N, C-alpha and C positions, 0 to 999 in steps of 0.2 A: 349395444349402448356404448357412448364414448365415455371412457374411464381416464380420470386423471390420478396418477400416482406421485407421491411425494417420496423421493429416495434419499438415503445417505449412503456414501460409499467411500471406502479407502482406495484411492487410485494407485497405490504403490505397485500392484502386480498386474495392472491392466495397460493396454496400449492406447487408452483414451475411452471416450464414451462410444464413438461410432465404430460400427463393424469394419474391420480391416483385415488384410491378408497377412500382416505382419506379426500377429499375436492376438491373445485373448482380450477382447474389449468388454467393457461393462454392459453394453447393449447385448452382445452375444450371450454372456453369462445370465443375463436377465431373461432373454428369450428362451434359453435352454430351460429355465425354471418355469416359464409360462407354458412351455409345451408339455412339460412334466405334469403341470397341474391341469391345464385346459384340454390337453389332447390335440392342440393345434398350435401353430407359432404365428401369433399376430404381429403385423408390421407395427413398429414403434416410431412415434414422432417425439424427439427429445427437444428440450428447450435450448441446448446449446451443444456445440462440439468442444469437448474438453480434451486437452492434450494428455499424452502419456504421463502417468504420475500425479495428475491434478486431482484433488479430492472434492467432494461435495457434502456440505451439510444439508442442503435442500435442493435437490435436482428434480425438476418436473418434467414428466413425459405423459403422453396420452396414447391410447390404443382403443381399438373397437373390438368387442367381444360379447358373446351371447353366453352369459353365465348366471346361474342361479345362486352363486355365492354372495351373500350379503356384503355390502360395501364395507362395514365395519369389521367383518371377519376376513375379508380378502388379504390384508397385509399379513396376518398371521399364517394364512394357508400358503401364501406365495414365499414367504421367509423361510418355511421349511423346505423348500425347493431351491433356495439360493445359497451361494457360498457366503461365509461369515462376513466377508468384506463389503457385501451389499445388503442393505436392510430397506424394506418399504416402510415407511412411517405412517402413510395414510392413503386411503383411497376413496374417490367420490366420483358420482356421475356428473358430467358437464354437458353443455349444449352440443349439438351434432357438429356445429361449425367451428367449435373450440380446437385450436392448435397450440400445443405447448410453447413453440417458438414464436409464431406469428401473432399470438394473441397476448404476449407478454409486453408490458410497456417499460420495464426496467428490470435489470439484474444487478446484484451487488456481490462483488468478490472481495475476500479478504486475503492479504498476503502477510504471511508470518515470518518475522525475522528474530532470531535469537542472538541478542547483542551481548555476547559475553565470551571471554576466552576459553571458558569450560562449556562443552556441550551438555545438553540434558540426556540422561540415559533413557528417559521415558518419552521423549517427543522428537527425537532426532529426525525421524522420517516425515515430520510434518511441519518443519521450518527451515529456513536458510540461516546458517550460523554466520555472523560477522563479529570477529573478535575485538576490533577497534571501536573507540567511542563514536556514537551516533548523536548528533545534535537534532533531537526531534522537533524542536522549535523551528529550525531552519528547514526541516523536511516539511513541516506543515505549511510554512510560508511558501514553499515551492508547490505544494499540493494545491493551495488556494488557486494558483495560476492555471490549474488544469480545468477548474470548474467552468463550465459554459459550453457553448457550441463552437467547435474548432475542427480544423482539419488535422486529424491524427496521423497522417502518413508517416511522420517521424517516429511514431511508436509502433510501427507495424513491420514485422519481419519479413524478409525477402520471400517470395513465394506465395504471398497472400492473395487468394483467388479473388477476393472482394476488391482489393486495391487495383487489380488488373482489369476489372471489368465494371466497377461501380464506384459510387462516392466513398470517400474516407472521412467524410464528415460525421461526428458523432457528438452527442451531448452528454456531458458528465454533470450531474446534478449535486453530487456530494463526493468529496475527497478528503479524508481524515487520516491523521497520523496519531496513534495513542500508544503509550507505553504502560506496561504492567510488569514491574521488575525488569527481568531481562527480555521480556517479549515485547517487541515493537510491531504493531499491526497497522498495515496500510489498508483502508476500506475504501472502495470505489464503487459508486452507483451510477450507472449509465444506461441510455436507451439501447446501446449495442456496442459491440466491441470489434476490433480488428485482430488479426492473427498475433498472438502473443502481447497484445496491447497492455494488459496489467502487469505482466512480468517486467516489461520494458519500462512501464510508468514507475514501477516500484524501484526498479534498478536506477532510474534517473533521481528519484527522491533519495536514494542512497547516496548518490553523489553529492546532493545538496547536504544531507547530514554528515558527510565526511569534509564539507567545505571545499569540494572540488569544483562546484559550480555554484552560482548565486541563484536565489530564487528568482531574482529579476531576469535571469536568462531564459526562463521557460518559454515566454512569448516568442522570443527569437528562434528557439529550437523548433517550436510548432510551426512557425511561418516558413522555416527553411525547407519543410517536407523532406528532410535528409535524415534517413535512420542513423547515420554516422555521427549526428550531433546529440543524440540521446544517449542515456545511460545503457548498461548492459542488460542483457535478457537474464533475469534471475532464474534459478532452478525451479522446475515444476513442483517439487514437493512442498514448497511453501504456499501453494495456491489453493485457495478453496472457494467454490461457489457457495455463497452463504445464503442468498434469497432469491426468489423470482417473484416479481409483483405483476398482478393481473388486475384488471379493472374490478372495482368493488362489486359489482353484480355477479361476478364470478366467484 
């Protein structure tokens, strides 16, 4: 059967989701647990490639397995074989042609900024701290300019394979900036993303919040297709994959 898992993971100790030669990945740790539980190592199809240090509130993946473990008990059984930094929230059977990446029609990321001269002792590994004042109204005005279908080459780090061989046009359907005390959260929903796109977008919004660029500058930045015109790539630790959306029938 084709099984869809919903995961949460703390990416601090991993080199990203996808299996790599330079360190332990979330996928490798997950497949180690699957092998211990099932007795074999199923191939896994993830919804996204997350960078080293990036976290997930809800990460979707699917795999095929012949198992008698009921779907409602599979998360508990698998979690016993996984490190504490990875947890399976739910499992369910999906159609044979379901693919966690290609069946998704949107993904939402959150970027957390701690806007205070004093860091938090409880969540320092899950945000990027900026001590100076941020004007979240200016950030939101800039965020509004990113909504729509655009060429996001300016928000793509060098070495992006997609940019080298395919289209860099994506559609952002929602981009918001909210503040809760010291925490400023940038939320982005899109049909797809380029390499480091959300971290660069958040860095660009920070420049708007620091009044180092105007919200009206965003269209020209996008039209330039020049990475040097956009803001910095903010650290991975502040980025969370928050949600993956699939068609209602799934």
